[in-house]
LUMSEDREN-860064 format. One record per residue (C-alpha): residue number from 1; residue in one letter; z, x, y. Coordinates in pm, whole numbers. Example, Ala and Ser with C-alpha at 12.3 -4.5 7.8 and 13.67 -1.06 7.14 Angstrom:
REM LUMSEDREN-860064
nr: 1	rest: A	up: 780	east: 1230	north: -450
nr: 2	rest: S	up: 714	east: 1367	north: -106
//
This chain:
REM LUMSEDREN-860064
nr: 1	rest: M	up: 14021	east: 15707	north: 9149
nr: 2	rest: F	up: 14144	east: 15441	north: 8935
nr: 3	rest: K	up: 14256	east: 15272	north: 9242
nr: 4	rest: T	up: 13914	east: 15272	north: 9373
nr: 5	rest: S	up: 13760	east: 15161	north: 9068
nr: 6	rest: F	up: 13998	east: 14908	north: 9038
nr: 7	rest: Q	up: 13950	east: 14741	north: 9352
nr: 8	rest: R	up: 13575	east: 14729	north: 9295
nr: 9	rest: V	up: 13607	east: 14559	north: 9046
nr: 10	rest: L	up: 13820	east: 14325	north: 9193
nr: 11	rest: A	up: 13620	east: 14283	north: 9505
nr: 12	rest: I	up: 13312	east: 14224	north: 9225
nr: 13	rest: L	up: 13531	east: 13938	north: 9054
nr: 14	rest: L	up: 13581	east: 13757	north: 9383
nr: 15	rest: I	up: 13254	east: 13741	north: 9520
nr: 16	rest: C	up: 13179	east: 13593	north: 9197
nr: 17	rest: V	up: 13447	east: 13344	north: 9219
nr: 18	rest: F	up: 13277	east: 13310	north: 9569
nr: 19	rest: V	up: 12965	east: 13229	north: 9476
nr: 20	rest: A	up: 13047	east: 13010	north: 9203
nr: 21	rest: S	up: 13248	east: 12798	north: 9406
nr: 22	rest: L	up: 12994	east: 12759	north: 9606
nr: 23	rest: S	up: 12748	east: 12644	north: 9339
nr: 24	rest: A	up: 13033	east: 12412	north: 9220
nr: 25	rest: V	up: 13020	east: 12260	north: 9569
nr: 26	rest: R	up: 12602	east: 12241	north: 9586
nr: 27	rest: I	up: 12667	east: 12088	north: 9235
nr: 28	rest: E	up: 12864	east: 11807	north: 9329
nr: 29	rest: A	up: 12772	east: 11745	north: 9659
nr: 30	rest: Q	up: 12447	east: 11632	north: 9462
nr: 31	rest: G	up: 12626	east: 11426	north: 9205
nr: 32	rest: P	up: 12851	east: 11183	north: 9268
nr: 33	rest: Y	up: 12723	east: 10849	north: 9421
nr: 34	rest: D	up: 12730	east: 10738	north: 9766
nr: 35	rest: E	up: 12691	east: 10372	north: 9750
nr: 36	rest: N	up: 12696	east: 10302	north: 10141
nr: 37	rest: A	up: 12413	east: 10588	north: 10151
nr: 38	rest: E	up: 12034	east: 10463	north: 10249
nr: 39	rest: V	up: 11788	east: 10482	north: 10026
nr: 40	rest: L	up: 11351	east: 10523	north: 10053
nr: 41	rest: I	up: 11150	east: 10291	north: 9844
nr: 42	rest: W	up: 10785	east: 10344	north: 9823
nr: 43	rest: I	up: 10591	east: 10024	north: 9763
nr: 44	rest: D	up: 10248	east: 9904	north: 9850
nr: 45	rest: A	up: 10127	east: 9667	north: 10075
nr: 46	rest: A	up: 10105	east: 9393	north: 9841
nr: 47	rest: R	up: 10503	east: 9384	north: 9846
nr: 48	rest: E	up: 10529	east: 9461	north: 10158
nr: 49	rest: E	up: 10634	east: 9023	north: 10240
nr: 50	rest: A	up: 10856	east: 8999	north: 9940
nr: 51	rest: A	up: 11052	east: 9312	north: 9999
nr: 52	rest: G	up: 11143	east: 9191	north: 10333
nr: 53	rest: K	up: 11228	east: 8864	north: 10252
nr: 54	rest: Y	up: 11521	east: 9067	north: 10017
nr: 55	rest: I	up: 11621	east: 9249	north: 10339
nr: 56	rest: D	up: 11654	east: 8888	north: 10489
nr: 57	rest: L	up: 11829	east: 8771	north: 10194
nr: 58	rest: Y	up: 12072	east: 9023	north: 10123
nr: 59	rest: P	up: 12152	east: 9213	north: 10408
nr: 60	rest: D	up: 12481	east: 9382	north: 10261
nr: 61	rest: R	up: 12220	east: 9547	north: 10071
nr: 62	rest: G	up: 11904	east: 9507	north: 10194
nr: 63	rest: R	up: 12064	east: 9751	north: 10539
nr: 64	rest: L	up: 12063	east: 10056	north: 10320
nr: 65	rest: V	up: 11685	east: 10000	north: 10190
nr: 66	rest: Q	up: 11456	east: 10203	north: 10389
nr: 67	rest: L	up: 11055	east: 10083	north: 10296
nr: 68	rest: T	up: 10767	east: 10330	north: 10300
nr: 69	rest: T	up: 10413	east: 10143	north: 10270
nr: 70	rest: T	up: 10184	east: 10411	north: 10083
nr: 71	rest: N	up: 9983	east: 10463	north: 9765
nr: 72	rest: Y	up: 10152	east: 10467	north: 9530
nr: 73	rest: G	up: 9931	east: 10620	north: 9297
nr: 74	rest: E	up: 10002	east: 10970	north: 9461
nr: 75	rest: I	up: 10405	east: 10958	north: 9350
nr: 76	rest: V	up: 10268	east: 11133	north: 8973
nr: 77	rest: D	up: 10166	east: 11465	north: 9215
nr: 78	rest: K	up: 10360	east: 11460	north: 9476
nr: 79	rest: V	up: 10653	east: 11467	north: 9265
nr: 80	rest: L	up: 10529	east: 11795	north: 9115
nr: 81	rest: F	up: 10518	east: 11950	north: 9481
nr: 82	rest: W	up: 10851	east: 11774	north: 9624
nr: 83	rest: N	up: 11011	east: 11977	north: 9372
nr: 84	rest: N	up: 10831	east: 12290	north: 9429
nr: 85	rest: V	up: 10988	east: 12268	north: 9851
nr: 86	rest: G	up: 11362	east: 12151	north: 9691
nr: 87	rest: G	up: 11324	east: 11824	north: 9892
nr: 88	rest: G	up: 11155	east: 11525	north: 9954
nr: 89	rest: W	up: 11139	east: 11278	north: 9694
nr: 90	rest: P	up: 11168	east: 10888	north: 9733
nr: 91	rest: D	up: 11471	east: 10725	north: 9581
nr: 92	rest: G	up: 11250	east: 10515	north: 9406
nr: 93	rest: S	up: 10860	east: 10398	north: 9381
nr: 94	rest: F	up: 10627	east: 10107	north: 9258
nr: 95	rest: A	up: 10410	east: 10281	north: 9027
nr: 96	rest: G	up: 10138	east: 10249	north: 8739
nr: 97	rest: P	up: 10204	east: 10146	north: 8439
nr: 98	rest: Q	up: 10131	east: 10460	north: 8293
nr: 99	rest: T	up: 10395	east: 10631	north: 8517
nr: 100	rest: V	up: 10645	east: 10701	north: 8276
nr: 101	rest: Q	up: 10443	east: 10892	north: 8061
nr: 102	rest: Q	up: 10308	east: 11098	north: 8315
nr: 103	rest: M	up: 10598	east: 11211	north: 8480
nr: 104	rest: N	up: 10840	east: 11165	north: 8160
nr: 105	rest: D	up: 10866	east: 11630	north: 8105
nr: 106	rest: A	up: 10985	east: 11914	north: 8232
nr: 107	rest: A	up: 10820	east: 12005	north: 8523
nr: 108	rest: H	up: 10832	east: 11636	north: 8720
nr: 109	rest: S	up: 11214	east: 11604	north: 8646
nr: 110	rest: F	up: 11207	east: 11262	north: 8844
nr: 111	rest: L	up: 11288	east: 10984	north: 8610
nr: 112	rest: E	up: 11642	east: 10826	north: 8613
nr: 113	rest: D	up: 11801	east: 10584	north: 8346
nr: 114	rest: F	up: 11826	east: 10236	north: 8497
nr: 115	rest: T	up: 12052	east: 10103	north: 8218
nr: 116	rest: P	up: 12381	east: 10193	north: 8365
nr: 117	rest: F	up: 12214	east: 10002	north: 8676
nr: 118	rest: V	up: 12095	east: 9689	north: 8591
nr: 119	rest: D	up: 12278	east: 9413	north: 8347
nr: 120	rest: P	up: 12189	east: 9392	north: 7971
nr: 121	rest: E	up: 12124	east: 9044	north: 8022
nr: 122	rest: I	up: 11868	east: 9090	north: 8214
nr: 123	rest: I	up: 11703	east: 9346	north: 8057
nr: 124	rest: A	up: 11662	east: 9083	north: 7783
nr: 125	rest: G	up: 11461	east: 8859	north: 7984
nr: 126	rest: F	up: 11168	east: 9070	north: 7985
nr: 127	rest: A	up: 10891	east: 8972	north: 7807
nr: 128	rest: P	up: 10854	east: 9158	north: 7450
nr: 129	rest: G	up: 10675	east: 9459	north: 7429
nr: 130	rest: S	up: 10660	east: 9491	north: 7806
nr: 131	rest: L	up: 10944	east: 9763	north: 7863
nr: 132	rest: T	up: 10841	east: 9924	north: 7555
nr: 133	rest: N	up: 10618	east: 10192	north: 7740
nr: 134	rest: C	up: 10929	east: 10210	north: 8030
nr: 135	rest: Y	up: 11176	east: 10381	north: 7746
nr: 136	rest: D	up: 11221	east: 10682	north: 7553
nr: 137	rest: G	up: 11511	east: 10659	north: 7320
nr: 138	rest: D	up: 11740	east: 10464	north: 7431
nr: 139	rest: K	up: 11718	east: 10574	north: 7815
nr: 140	rest: L	up: 11479	east: 10313	north: 8043
nr: 141	rest: Y	up: 11322	east: 10437	north: 8264
nr: 142	rest: C	up: 11087	east: 10175	north: 8462
nr: 143	rest: L	up: 11102	east: 9788	north: 8496
nr: 144	rest: R	up: 10777	east: 9594	north: 8488
nr: 145	rest: N	up: 10683	east: 9432	north: 8772
nr: 146	rest: D	up: 10396	east: 9201	north: 8618
nr: 147	rest: I	up: 10203	east: 9221	north: 8290
nr: 148	rest: A	up: 9822	east: 9134	north: 8258
nr: 149	rest: H	up: 9806	east: 9043	north: 7845
nr: 150	rest: F	up: 9488	east: 8954	north: 7706
nr: 151	rest: V	up: 9381	east: 8575	north: 7657
nr: 152	rest: L	up: 9042	east: 8444	north: 7577
nr: 153	rest: Y	up: 8885	east: 8191	north: 7831
nr: 154	rest: Y	up: 8637	east: 7982	north: 7772
nr: 155	rest: N	up: 8398	east: 7788	north: 7884
nr: 156	rest: A	up: 8547	east: 7430	north: 7810
nr: 157	rest: P	up: 8299	east: 7122	north: 7939
nr: 158	rest: L	up: 8016	east: 7350	north: 7713
nr: 159	rest: L	up: 8200	east: 7372	north: 7414
nr: 160	rest: E	up: 8311	east: 7017	north: 7418
nr: 161	rest: E	up: 7969	east: 6925	north: 7480
nr: 162	rest: W	up: 7857	east: 7142	north: 7122
nr: 163	rest: G	up: 8161	east: 7010	north: 6933
nr: 164	rest: L	up: 8260	east: 7371	north: 6892
nr: 165	rest: T	up: 8616	east: 7541	north: 6877
nr: 166	rest: P	up: 8754	east: 7842	north: 6978
nr: 167	rest: P	up: 8741	east: 8110	north: 6692
nr: 168	rest: T	up: 9122	east: 8183	north: 6576
nr: 169	rest: T	up: 9062	east: 8520	north: 6435
nr: 170	rest: Y	up: 8751	east: 8808	north: 6503
nr: 171	rest: E	up: 8574	east: 8729	north: 6172
nr: 172	rest: E	up: 8552	east: 8365	north: 6260
nr: 173	rest: M	up: 8386	east: 8504	north: 6623
nr: 174	rest: L	up: 8146	east: 8717	north: 6463
nr: 175	rest: E	up: 8013	east: 8408	north: 6213
nr: 176	rest: Q	up: 8062	east: 8155	north: 6477
nr: 177	rest: S	up: 7822	east: 8363	north: 6731
nr: 178	rest: K	up: 7553	east: 8405	north: 6485
nr: 179	rest: L	up: 7555	east: 8016	north: 6450
nr: 180	rest: V	up: 7535	east: 8018	north: 6855
nr: 181	rest: A	up: 7271	east: 8275	north: 6840
nr: 182	rest: Q	up: 7040	east: 8052	north: 6614
nr: 183	rest: E	up: 7136	east: 7681	north: 6777
nr: 184	rest: H	up: 7123	east: 7813	north: 7177
nr: 185	rest: P	up: 6977	east: 8177	north: 7183
nr: 186	rest: D	up: 6954	east: 8150	north: 7555
nr: 187	rest: Y	up: 7320	east: 8126	north: 7549
nr: 188	rest: Q	up: 7557	east: 8403	north: 7621
nr: 189	rest: Y	up: 7782	east: 8395	north: 7372
nr: 190	rest: A	up: 8060	east: 8652	north: 7502
nr: 191	rest: M	up: 8094	east: 8916	north: 7800
nr: 192	rest: A	up: 8367	east: 9165	north: 7904
nr: 193	rest: Q	up: 8497	east: 9445	north: 8120
nr: 194	rest: T	up: 8319	east: 9732	north: 7948
nr: 195	rest: E	up: 8598	east: 9996	north: 7866
nr: 196	rest: K	up: 8877	east: 9714	north: 7828
nr: 197	rest: I	up: 8713	east: 9525	north: 7567
nr: 198	rest: F	up: 8667	east: 9880	north: 7375
nr: 199	rest: F	up: 9076	east: 9923	north: 7438
nr: 200	rest: N	up: 9155	east: 9602	north: 7359
nr: 201	rest: M	up: 8962	east: 9601	north: 6989
nr: 202	rest: L	up: 9125	east: 9888	north: 6933
nr: 203	rest: H	up: 9504	east: 9746	north: 7015
nr: 204	rest: S	up: 9388	east: 9449	north: 6785
nr: 205	rest: T	up: 9353	east: 9657	north: 6454
nr: 206	rest: H	up: 9651	east: 9866	north: 6569
nr: 207	rest: C	up: 9443	east: 10213	north: 6605
nr: 208	rest: P	up: 9686	east: 10492	north: 6693
nr: 209	rest: Y	up: 9432	east: 10670	north: 6998
nr: 210	rest: Q	up: 9748	east: 10752	north: 7196
nr: 211	rest: Q	up: 10068	east: 10704	north: 7127
nr: 212	rest: F	up: 10373	east: 10823	north: 7325
nr: 213	rest: L	up: 10601	east: 10959	north: 7085
nr: 214	rest: G	up: 10848	east: 11129	north: 7364
nr: 215	rest: G	up: 11001	east: 11482	north: 7399
nr: 216	rest: G	up: 10666	east: 11591	north: 7502
nr: 217	rest: R	up: 10482	east: 11489	north: 7183
nr: 218	rest: V	up: 10208	east: 11244	north: 7190
nr: 219	rest: R	up: 10002	east: 11110	north: 6876
nr: 220	rest: I	up: 9612	east: 11099	north: 6931
nr: 221	rest: N	up: 9442	east: 10937	north: 6593
nr: 222	rest: A	up: 9172	east: 10767	north: 6687
nr: 223	rest: T	up: 8996	east: 10848	north: 6388
nr: 224	rest: H	up: 9235	east: 10583	north: 6197
nr: 225	rest: E	up: 9085	east: 10355	north: 5945
nr: 226	rest: N	up: 9239	east: 10089	north: 6173
nr: 227	rest: C	up: 9011	east: 10244	north: 6439
nr: 228	rest: Y	up: 8668	east: 10225	north: 6217
nr: 229	rest: K	up: 8723	east: 9883	north: 6172
nr: 230	rest: A	up: 8778	east: 9789	north: 6542
nr: 231	rest: M	up: 8465	east: 9975	north: 6608
nr: 232	rest: A	up: 8215	east: 9790	north: 6324
nr: 233	rest: W	up: 8311	east: 9495	north: 6459
nr: 234	rest: M	up: 8188	east: 9613	north: 6820
nr: 235	rest: D	up: 7883	east: 9736	north: 6701
nr: 236	rest: E	up: 7775	east: 9407	north: 6537
nr: 237	rest: M	up: 7886	east: 9198	north: 6773
nr: 238	rest: V	up: 7723	east: 9453	north: 7064
nr: 239	rest: S	up: 7426	east: 9478	north: 6870
nr: 240	rest: S	up: 7320	east: 9141	north: 6758
nr: 241	rest: K	up: 7426	east: 9028	north: 7146
nr: 242	rest: A	up: 7681	east: 8855	north: 7087
nr: 243	rest: L	up: 7911	east: 9071	north: 7299
nr: 244	rest: L	up: 7801	east: 9220	north: 7651
nr: 245	rest: P	up: 8012	east: 9462	north: 7793
nr: 246	rest: T	up: 7963	east: 9475	north: 8166
nr: 247	rest: D	up: 8151	east: 9476	north: 8514
nr: 248	rest: M	up: 8309	east: 9178	north: 8525
nr: 249	rest: F	up: 8255	east: 9182	north: 8897
nr: 250	rest: S	up: 7915	east: 9253	north: 8895
nr: 251	rest: G	up: 7645	east: 9061	north: 8933
nr: 252	rest: E	up: 7522	east: 9027	north: 8629
nr: 253	rest: A	up: 7868	east: 8821	north: 8521
nr: 254	rest: A	up: 7856	east: 8648	north: 8822
nr: 255	rest: D	up: 7486	east: 8491	north: 8802
nr: 256	rest: L	up: 7607	east: 8425	north: 8397
nr: 257	rest: V	up: 7907	east: 8177	north: 8493
nr: 258	rest: R	up: 7774	east: 8046	north: 8733
nr: 259	rest: S	up: 7450	east: 7978	north: 8562
nr: 260	rest: G	up: 7690	east: 7768	north: 8266
nr: 261	rest: K	up: 7513	east: 8001	north: 8044
nr: 262	rest: W	up: 7857	east: 8143	north: 7901
nr: 263	rest: L	up: 8144	east: 8059	north: 7624
nr: 264	rest: F	up: 8407	east: 8305	north: 7626
nr: 265	rest: I	up: 8533	east: 8596	north: 7833
nr: 266	rest: P	up: 8838	east: 8778	north: 7686
nr: 267	rest: S	up: 9052	east: 8908	north: 7958
nr: 268	rest: S	up: 9379	east: 8952	north: 8179
nr: 269	rest: S	up: 9642	east: 8697	north: 8265
nr: 270	rest: W	up: 9499	east: 8716	north: 8605
nr: 271	rest: F	up: 9157	east: 8705	north: 8560
nr: 272	rest: A	up: 9112	east: 8267	north: 8592
nr: 273	rest: D	up: 9269	east: 8348	north: 8961
nr: 274	rest: Y	up: 9103	east: 8638	north: 9053
nr: 275	rest: A	up: 8756	east: 8622	north: 8928
nr: 276	rest: F	up: 8694	east: 8219	north: 8865
nr: 277	rest: V	up: 8835	east: 8157	north: 9158
nr: 278	rest: G	up: 8660	east: 8443	north: 9443
nr: 279	rest: A	up: 8449	east: 8641	north: 9272
nr: 280	rest: Y	up: 8270	east: 8365	north: 9081
nr: 281	rest: F	up: 8306	east: 8016	north: 9301
nr: 282	rest: E	up: 8550	east: 7931	north: 9609
nr: 283	rest: Q	up: 8861	east: 7746	north: 9489
nr: 284	rest: T	up: 8674	east: 7404	north: 9616
nr: 285	rest: D	up: 8343	east: 7413	north: 9466
nr: 286	rest: P	up: 8298	east: 7130	north: 9225
nr: 287	rest: A	up: 8158	east: 7372	north: 8982
nr: 288	rest: V	up: 8466	east: 7514	north: 8904
nr: 289	rest: Q	up: 8701	east: 7225	north: 8884
nr: 290	rest: G	up: 8795	east: 7170	north: 8526
nr: 291	rest: L	up: 8568	east: 7422	north: 8374
nr: 292	rest: V	up: 8819	east: 7734	north: 8216
nr: 293	rest: G	up: 8965	east: 7662	north: 7920
nr: 294	rest: V	up: 9283	east: 7927	north: 7778
nr: 295	rest: T	up: 9358	east: 8016	north: 7425
nr: 296	rest: A	up: 9487	east: 8330	north: 7216
nr: 297	rest: M	up: 9311	east: 8608	north: 7167
nr: 298	rest: P	up: 9160	east: 8567	north: 6795
nr: 299	rest: K	up: 9367	east: 8779	north: 6544
nr: 300	rest: W	up: 9256	east: 8941	north: 6263
nr: 301	rest: E	up: 9280	east: 8786	north: 5914
nr: 302	rest: G	up: 9606	east: 8890	north: 5745
nr: 303	rest: Q	up: 9778	east: 8873	north: 6046
nr: 304	rest: D	up: 10055	east: 8723	north: 6182
nr: 305	rest: A	up: 9934	east: 8694	north: 6569
nr: 306	rest: P	up: 9715	east: 8856	north: 6799
nr: 307	rest: S	up: 9796	east: 9209	north: 6877
nr: 308	rest: T	up: 9627	east: 9262	north: 7253
nr: 309	rest: F	up: 9530	east: 9502	north: 7542
nr: 310	rest: W	up: 9616	east: 9489	north: 7913
nr: 311	rest: W	up: 9391	east: 9522	north: 8222
nr: 312	rest: G	up: 9693	east: 9546	north: 8467
nr: 313	rest: G	up: 10057	east: 9564	north: 8561
nr: 314	rest: G	up: 10300	east: 9766	north: 8781
nr: 315	rest: S	up: 10618	east: 9885	north: 8766
nr: 316	rest: W	up: 10922	east: 10017	north: 8935
nr: 317	rest: I	up: 11074	east: 10364	north: 8845
nr: 318	rest: L	up: 11401	east: 10557	north: 9006
nr: 319	rest: S	up: 11494	east: 10895	north: 9096
nr: 320	rest: R	up: 11733	east: 11086	north: 8950
nr: 321	rest: H	up: 11737	east: 11215	north: 9315
nr: 322	rest: S	up: 11914	east: 10920	north: 9435
nr: 323	rest: V	up: 12293	east: 10962	north: 9546
nr: 324	rest: N	up: 12235	east: 10606	north: 9546
nr: 325	rest: P	up: 12115	east: 10475	north: 9257
nr: 326	rest: Q	up: 12237	east: 10119	north: 9249
nr: 327	rest: A	up: 12111	east: 10034	north: 9599
nr: 328	rest: V	up: 11774	east: 10106	north: 9472
nr: 329	rest: A	up: 11796	east: 9893	north: 9109
nr: 330	rest: D	up: 11964	east: 9624	north: 9296
nr: 331	rest: F	up: 11614	east: 9606	north: 9466
nr: 332	rest: M	up: 11428	east: 9678	north: 9202
nr: 333	rest: V	up: 11599	east: 9410	north: 9010
nr: 334	rest: Y	up: 11508	east: 9154	north: 9277
nr: 335	rest: M	up: 11187	east: 9260	north: 9298
nr: 336	rest: T	up: 11104	east: 9195	north: 8964
nr: 337	rest: T	up: 11282	east: 8903	north: 8926
nr: 338	rest: E	up: 11323	east: 8687	north: 9221
nr: 339	rest: A	up: 11014	east: 8791	north: 9416
nr: 340	rest: T	up: 10786	east: 8779	north: 9164
nr: 341	rest: V	up: 10846	east: 8411	north: 9124
nr: 342	rest: D	up: 10571	east: 8349	north: 9441
nr: 343	rest: Q	up: 10325	east: 8666	north: 9325
nr: 344	rest: G	up: 10001	east: 8640	north: 9256
nr: 345	rest: T	up: 10025	east: 8794	north: 8934
nr: 346	rest: F	up: 10222	east: 8731	north: 8575
nr: 347	rest: P	up: 10619	east: 8797	north: 8581
nr: 348	rest: A	up: 10725	east: 9080	north: 8353
nr: 349	rest: Y	up: 11007	east: 8879	north: 8348
nr: 350	rest: L	up: 11024	east: 8574	north: 8139
nr: 351	rest: P	up: 11242	east: 8336	north: 8323
nr: 352	rest: A	up: 11083	east: 8410	north: 8649
nr: 353	rest: A	up: 10705	east: 8336	north: 8458
nr: 354	rest: E	up: 10879	east: 8001	north: 8342
nr: 355	rest: K	up: 10881	east: 7925	north: 8757
nr: 356	rest: W	up: 10566	east: 8144	north: 8853
nr: 357	rest: L	up: 10366	east: 7905	north: 8559
nr: 358	rest: E	up: 10456	east: 7581	north: 8743
nr: 359	rest: S	up: 10191	east: 7661	north: 8993
nr: 360	rest: I	up: 9923	east: 7634	north: 8696
nr: 361	rest: V	up: 9905	east: 7270	north: 8718
nr: 362	rest: N	up: 9751	east: 7322	north: 9096
nr: 363	rest: K	up: 9496	east: 7523	north: 8996
nr: 364	rest: T	up: 9159	east: 7331	north: 8976
nr: 365	rest: Q	up: 8981	east: 7563	north: 8788
nr: 366	rest: Y	up: 9197	east: 7510	north: 8471
nr: 367	rest: A	up: 9064	east: 7240	north: 8216
nr: 368	rest: D	up: 9393	east: 7171	north: 8104
nr: 369	rest: R	up: 9626	east: 7307	north: 8288
nr: 370	rest: A	up: 9981	east: 7229	north: 8112
nr: 371	rest: E	up: 9822	east: 7377	north: 7817
nr: 372	rest: A	up: 9685	east: 7668	north: 8052
nr: 373	rest: A	up: 10065	east: 7772	north: 8093
nr: 374	rest: E	up: 10133	east: 7696	north: 7776
nr: 375	rest: V	up: 9881	east: 7931	north: 7656
nr: 376	rest: L	up: 9998	east: 8234	north: 7957
nr: 377	rest: M	up: 10353	east: 8196	north: 7870
nr: 378	rest: A	up: 10321	east: 8249	north: 7455
nr: 379	rest: E	up: 10050	east: 8590	north: 7473
nr: 380	rest: A	up: 10288	east: 8752	north: 7672
nr: 381	rest: G	up: 10510	east: 8931	north: 7389
nr: 382	rest: H	up: 10150	east: 8987	north: 7190
nr: 383	rest: M	up: 10041	east: 9325	north: 7376
nr: 384	rest: W	up: 10034	east: 9596	north: 7126
nr: 385	rest: T	up: 10231	east: 9819	north: 7332
nr: 386	rest: L	up: 10246	east: 10083	north: 7043
nr: 387	rest: G	up: 9939	east: 10187	north: 7202
nr: 388	rest: S	up: 9956	east: 10335	north: 7542
nr: 389	rest: E	up: 9669	east: 10422	north: 7807
nr: 390	rest: A	up: 9907	east: 10761	north: 7895
nr: 391	rest: P	up: 9975	east: 11036	north: 7883
nr: 392	rest: V	up: 9599	east: 11110	north: 7825
nr: 393	rest: N	up: 9344	east: 10931	north: 8068
nr: 394	rest: A	up: 9179	east: 10771	north: 7805
nr: 395	rest: D	up: 8972	east: 10551	north: 8029
nr: 396	rest: G	up: 8807	east: 10873	north: 8230
nr: 397	rest: L	up: 8753	east: 11055	north: 7869
nr: 398	rest: W	up: 8606	east: 10742	north: 7717
nr: 399	rest: S	up: 8373	east: 10658	north: 7971
nr: 400	rest: P	up: 8097	east: 10908	north: 7963
nr: 401	rest: I	up: 8058	east: 10842	north: 7585
nr: 402	rest: Q	up: 8010	east: 10458	north: 7636
nr: 403	rest: S	up: 7740	east: 10582	north: 7892
nr: 404	rest: R	up: 7596	east: 10731	north: 7600
nr: 405	rest: I	up: 7642	east: 10435	north: 7388
nr: 406	rest: F	up: 7454	east: 10242	north: 7611
nr: 407	rest: S	up: 7145	east: 10512	north: 7593
nr: 408	rest: G	up: 7114	east: 10380	north: 7245
nr: 409	rest: E	up: 7268	east: 10818	north: 7172
nr: 410	rest: L	up: 7564	east: 10670	north: 6975
nr: 411	rest: T	up: 7749	east: 10371	north: 6785
nr: 412	rest: Y	up: 8092	east: 10263	north: 6861
nr: 413	rest: T	up: 8145	east: 10374	north: 6485
nr: 414	rest: Q	up: 7988	east: 10733	north: 6547
nr: 415	rest: A	up: 8139	east: 10763	north: 6851
nr: 416	rest: L	up: 8522	east: 10785	north: 6767
nr: 417	rest: E	up: 8503	east: 11139	north: 6656
nr: 418	rest: E	up: 8421	east: 11212	north: 6999
nr: 419	rest: F	up: 8666	east: 11009	north: 7164
nr: 420	rest: Q	up: 8935	east: 11200	north: 6883
nr: 421	rest: A	up: 8830	east: 11564	north: 7039
nr: 422	rest: V	up: 8835	east: 11440	north: 7379
nr: 423	rest: M	up: 9143	east: 11286	north: 7343
nr: 424	rest: V	up: 9319	east: 11559	north: 7161
nr: 425	rest: D	up: 9187	east: 11821	north: 7381
nr: 426	rest: G	up: 9306	east: 11616	north: 7671
nr: 427	rest: G	up: 9645	east: 11600	north: 7514
nr: 428	rest: N	up: 9653	east: 11993	north: 7493
nr: 429	rest: K	up: 9553	east: 12053	north: 7877
nr: 430	rest: L	up: 9877	east: 11850	north: 7942
nr: 431	rest: H	up: 10065	east: 12075	north: 7737
nr: 432	rest: Y	up: 10164	east: 11823	north: 7457
nr: 433	rest: E	up: 10249	east: 11876	north: 7144
nr: 434	rest: V	up: 9942	east: 11638	north: 6960
nr: 435	rest: V	up: 9955	east: 11504	north: 6650
nr: 436	rest: T	up: 9708	east: 11379	north: 6522
nr: 437	rest: T	up: 9765	east: 11201	north: 6168
nr: 438	rest: G	up: 9978	east: 10870	north: 6088
nr: 439	rest: L	up: 10042	east: 10569	north: 6323
nr: 440	rest: D	up: 10378	east: 10381	north: 6410
nr: 441	rest: E	up: 10397	east: 10023	north: 6402
//
């Protein structure tokens, strides 16, 4: 009996050892890196040409890179599917600026830290704040491709004719708008993209409507005093018609710009190159020659510098499932450094941005091309990235509230409590721990 029992125990132990050894083999097969392994990277059509140049310029590394042109916006949801089936993940992807916050949880378990694979000097070359939302602690989960920081565009010939200078503070902007309303009532003092100006104003005062805290935590405090300060300004500017929130690619906006009856447009670094030229005027139209002035966004009295929002900007993410993360990182470093010199939007990597801005001298829409380049560069570091658009879809939750403001049901100030409520609910539905007090600056 003893012998039989002993044999059974021994057999069970041998089976356990065998199973454990198989598990160890499987884990080891996933762990070691293979520097000769091919990597699959998701890109969008806008990056096809630049990606192809990498393969031609660096054939030793480029031969490993396989590209799939697809809708990178689907990756957040598709990762969950791949996790369920146990495979199919790309080694990396182009992504939106909110992707890290949307995927940085146990359910996705996709993101890999760039820091072991990228030269620290390269990382240090990105615009101040541009990588803030890429970090969780000391782990860097994305590289920014481009940034879309706000600047203040102005009607340069008109301001010169009227002897006005762009306001440097929001307080000054409010007072200047009253003067213009009295002397030139038929002119639109300022206009801006509806939802983007709302978020810019929240960022301008450091309103903690959403701050990603890492570790499954998010601060949502849209009723902080800083938020009310921003919305009081919005209410006064909008009610007096000094500020027109609108779709900046609508006929309304285009007609105002083409008529010349506008003064200021706060918007992103790409706006002059994709709206003034393209949406409003052809590049060869004499009306756009020297039209656009560019200056810093206003700051609030007492602030050392403006704090701005951004409208756009992409990033690159690396998969923890990749067996050749160095090959992925090398490609993505190229795409965010060398390749961005020739792209259409402001590079997040500042040495590339310096070269990119040289093209500004050939853009006919700018009144002072050298000054435009200088301002765009200087303002690249003034995004208040401690305010975030993710993980909660703040844009989508704000939209129906904005409709009620347009209908006269709410003021911007009154809307903050409702915005707070739907944001908290959104955070809870994503299973985040929601902190509703405080402010991180």
